[in-house]
C-alpha positions in Angstrom: 75.8 90.2 121.3 72.9 92.1 121.7 73.1 95.9 122.4 70.2 98.0 123.5 69.9 101.6 123.6 67.0 103.8 124.9 66.5 107.3 126.8 67.6 105.4 130.0 70.9 104.3 128.9 72.8 101.5 126.9 72.8 97.8 127.8 75.2 95.1 126.4 74.0 91.8 127.0 74.5 88.1 125.9 71.2 86.4 124.9 70.4 83.6 127.7 70.9 80.1 126.5 67.6 79.0 128.0 63.9 80.5 127.8 64.0 84.2 129.5 60.9 86.2 128.9 61.3 88.4 125.9 59.8 91.1 127.4 61.9 91.1 130.5 65.1 92.7 131.4 67.0 91.4 128.4 64.7 93.6 126.3 63.5 96.5 128.0 60.4 98.4 126.6 61.9 101.7 126.4 64.7 100.3 124.0 64.7 102.3 120.8 67.7 100.9 119.3 68.4 97.1 119.1 72.1 96.5 117.7 72.7 92.6 116.7 76.3 92.0 116.1 76.5 88.7 114.3 73.3 87.4 115.9 72.7 83.8 116.4 69.3 82.4 115.5 68.1 82.3 119.0 69.0 86.0 119.6 67.0 87.0 116.4 64.2 85.0 117.4 64.3 86.6 121.0 64.3 90.1 119.5 61.5 89.1 117.0 59.4 87.9 120.0 59.9 91.1 122.0 59.6 93.6 119.1 57.3 91.9 116.5 60.1 93.0 114.2 61.5 90.2 111.9 65.1 90.4 112.0 66.7 89.6 108.4 69.4 86.9 108.1 72.6 87.3 106.8 71.6 85.7 103.3 68.7 88.3 102.8 71.1 91.1 103.9 73.5 89.9 101.0 71.1 90.2 98.3 72.1 92.6 95.6 69.0 93.4 94.1 67.9 97.1 94.8 64.3 95.9 95.4 65.8 93.3 98.3 67.9 96.2 99.9 65.2 98.9 100.1 61.9 97.5 101.0 58.9 98.8 102.7 57.5 96.9 105.6 53.8 97.0 107.0 55.1 99.2 109.9 58.7 100.4 108.8 61.4 99.6 106.2 64.1 97.3 105.6 67.3 98.6 104.5 70.9 97.0 103.6 74.0 97.6 102.3 77.6 96.3 102.0 80.0 97.9 104.3 83.7 97.5 104.3 85.6 96.0 107.4 88.5 98.8 107.2 90.9 96.3 107.8 94.2 97.4 106.2 95.6 93.8 105.8 92.5 92.5 104.3 89.3 94.3 104.0 86.2 92.6 103.5 82.7 93.5 102.4 80.1 92.3 105.0 76.5 92.9 104.9 74.9 95.8 107.4 71.2 95.9 107.6 68.6 98.6 109.2 65.0 97.9 110.1 63.5 101.3 110.7 60.2 102.0 112.2 58.7 104.8 114.0 59.5 103.5 117.4 62.5 101.4 116.9 65.5 100.6 115.2 67.3 97.3 114.7 70.6 96.9 113.4 72.3 93.7 112.0 75.8 93.7 111.5 78.6 91.0 111.3 81.9 93.1 112.0 82.9 95.7 114.4 82.4 99.3 113.1 83.8 102.5 114.7 80.5 104.4 113.7 78.5 102.6 116.0 80.5 103.0 119.0 80.8 106.6 118.2 76.9 106.8 118.0 76.6 105.0 121.4 78.9 107.5 122.8 77.2 110.5 121.5 73.9 109.3 122.6 75.1 108.6 126.2 76.9 112.0 126.2 73.6 113.8 125.4 75.1 114.7 122.1 72.0 115.1 120.0 68.5 116.3 119.9 66.6 113.3 121.1 66.8 109.5 121.1 64.3 108.4 118.6 64.5 105.6 116.0 65.0 108.1 113.1 67.6 110.3 115.2 69.7 107.2 115.8 69.7 106.1 112.2 70.6 109.5 111.1 73.5 109.7 113.5 74.7 106.2 112.2 74.7 107.4 108.6 76.7 110.5 109.5 79.3 108.4 110.9 79.3 105.6 108.7 79.9 108.5 105.9 82.6 110.1 108.1 84.4 106.8 108.4 84.4 106.1 104.8 85.9 110.0 104.4 88.8 109.0 106.8 89.4 105.7 104.9 89.5 107.5 101.5 91.8 110.4 103.1 94.2 107.8 104.4 94.0 105.9 101.0 95.1 109.4 99.3 98.0 109.6 101.5 99.0 106.0 100.9 98.8 106.6 97.1 101.1 109.8 97.7 103.6 107.8 99.1 103.2 105.0 96.6 103.7 107.7 94.0 107.0 109.1 95.5 108.3 105.5 95.6 107.6 104.8 92.0 108.9 108.0 90.3 112.0 108.2 92.8 112.6 104.7 92.2 115.8 105.2 89.9 117.4 107.8 92.1 118.8 108.0 95.4 119.9 111.1 97.5 123.2 111.2 99.6 123.4 112.8 102.8 124.8 116.1 101.1 121.8 116.0 99.0 123.3 114.7 95.6 121.4 112.3 93.5 122.7 109.2 92.3 122.0 106.1 90.3 120.7 103.6 92.5 122.9 101.2 94.1 120.4 98.1 94.2 121.0 95.0 92.6 118.7 93.9 89.8 117.1 91.3 92.0 116.3 93.8 94.6 115.1 96.3 92.2 112.7 93.5 90.8 111.5 92.7 94.6 110.9 96.1 95.1 108.7 96.6 92.3 106.9 93.6 93.1 106.1 95.0 96.5 104.9 98.2 94.9 102.7 96.6 92.4 101.2 94.6 95.5 100.6 97.6 97.3 98.9 99.1 94.4 96.7 96.3 94.0 95.9 96.2 97.6 94.6 99.9 97.5 92.8 99.2 94.4 90.8 96.2 95.9 89.9 98.3 99.0 88.9 101.5 96.9 86.5 98.9 94.9 84.8 97.7 98.3 84.8 101.5 99.6 83.1 102.4 96.4 80.2 99.3 97.0 79.8 101.0 100.5 79.4 104.5 99.2 77.0 103.3 96.8 74.7 101.3 99.2 74.5 104.3 101.5 73.9 106.6 98.4 70.8 104.4 97.6 69.7 104.3 101.4 69.8 108.1 102.3 67.5 109.4 99.8 65.3 106.6 99.9 64.7 107.3 103.8 64.4 110.8 103.3 61.5 110.6 100.9 59.7 107.5 101.9 59.9 108.4 105.7 59.3 112.1 105.2 56.4 111.8 108.0 58.7 110.4 110.5 61.3 112.9 110.2 61.8 116.0 112.4 61.9 119.6 110.7 65.9 119.7 111.6 66.5 116.2 110.1 65.6 116.9 106.9 68.5 119.3 105.9 70.9 116.8 107.6 69.9 113.8 105.5 70.3 116.5 102.5 73.8 117.1 103.9 74.6 113.6 104.2 73.6 112.9 100.7 75.9 116.1 99.4 78.8 114.4 101.4 78.3 111.0 99.8 78.2 112.8 96.3 81.6 114.5 97.1 83.2 111.3 98.6 82.1 109.7 94.9 84.0 112.2 93.2 87.0 111.8 95.4 86.8 107.9 95.3 87.0 108.3 91.3 89.8 110.5 91.5 91.8 108.0 93.7 90.6 105.2 91.5 92.2 107.0 88.3 95.4 107.6 90.6 95.5 104.0 91.2 95.5 103.2 87.6 97.7 105.9 86.7 100.2 104.2 89.3 99.7 100.6 88.2 100.3 101.9 84.4 103.5 103.7 85.6 104.8 100.5 87.6 104.3 98.3 84.7 106.3 100.7 82.5 109.1 100.4 85.0 109.0 96.7 85.1 109.0 96.9 81.3 111.8 99.1 81.2 114.0 97.0 83.7 113.0 93.9 81.5 114.4 95.8 78.4 117.4 96.6 80.3 118.0 92.8 80.8 117.5 92.2 77.3 119.7 94.8 76.1 122.6 93.7 78.3 121.9 90.3 76.9 122.0 91.5 73.3 125.0 93.5 73.7 126.7 90.6 75.2 125.7 88.2 72.3 126.9 90.9 69.7 130.2 91.4 71.6 131.0 87.7 71.5 130.3 87.6 67.5 133.7 88.8 66.2 136.1 86.9 68.7 134.1 83.8 67.6 134.5 84.6 64.0 138.4 85.0 64.6 138.6 81.9 66.7 136.7 79.7 64.2 139.1 80.8 61.2 142.1 80.0 62.9 140.6 76.9 64.1 140.3 75.8 60.5 142.5 72.8 59.3 144.1 74.5 56.5 147.6 73.0 55.5 149.2 76.4 54.4 148.3 79.0 57.2 151.0 81.6 57.5 150.6 82.3 61.3 150.9 78.7 62.2 154.8 79.2 61.8 155.1 82.6 63.4 156.9 82.8 66.8 154.4 85.2 68.0 151.3 83.5 66.0 149.5 82.5 69.3 150.0 85.8 71.1 148.8 87.5 67.7 145.7 85.4 67.6 144.8 86.3 71.1 145.3 89.9 70.9 143.2 90.1 67.9 140.3 88.1 69.5 140.6 90.6 72.6 140.6 93.7 70.1 137.6 92.3 68.3 135.6 92.1 71.6 136.7 95.6 72.8 135.8 97.5 69.4 132.0 96.5 69.8 132.0 97.6 73.5 133.3 100.9 73.0 131.2 101.7 69.9 128.0 100.6 72.2 129.5 102.8 75.0 129.8 106.0 72.5 126.5 105.2 71.2 124.9 105.0 74.9 123.7 101.6 74.4 125.9 100.1 77.4 
């Protein structure tokens, strides 16, 4: 899909399958912004023929070296950064590229981004000083930073919810407001802890991808502000600085969220360890309780010829009562000590 935007409005079009004139209606000369969404090789070639701007491939945009992500071209700049897909179920990092010249902006992306739709809407509504390549680029930076900020705010709320679930895991509230021990079976408690652990893992994974996106924008914004100073208007310079400060503040917020994720992970693993210790404690108490009855039963099971209890009328009940008492005494002892 190719999306064009210029002073006379926006156009969305599919590249024709056979040779259309590159300077024709598909690529009007007034188009300032050409947005390529998952472009095919044919679409990239037509844009290059119409604008004389080389469209970077997905492989080129995926390079991790700083020199590959921030490059000066003959008539402009080539910029790229990984950008999170903002998918709650399975967020991914996909490359996002910009080719910025004095007259045009070519964007190359491989997933739908709310920021691009917002910028198109703002331009169509006349919300901006003008439709220039640098102005559109600045609007995209502002909207991308705003999208990342929204994602971090939502992440913070999710972590607060997880924190409540973790630290209230061992209590339940009744309708009267009383707090009682949980009624969950060990299996359900185990499944609940597993779900919490998976939730923390997903959010930690997403935070790492948001961090990569912020790092890419953190490199792009000052680079463009410094290298493209002659292309920027007077009102755009302070806006670039504001975007840079916003990214710095989001970096600090992301660090705090990452620390919170690590804290919740440690707390969850601690709860899992406590649950395991409780299980082993029950098994240990059970094994200790069974030792005295086993000892008594083994004594009376010996084949000695002279054993007085064999001739008693109540020898059998006596033996059973002795075994029972020997099992009850350790249980009472453990209950008094609070071990059971």
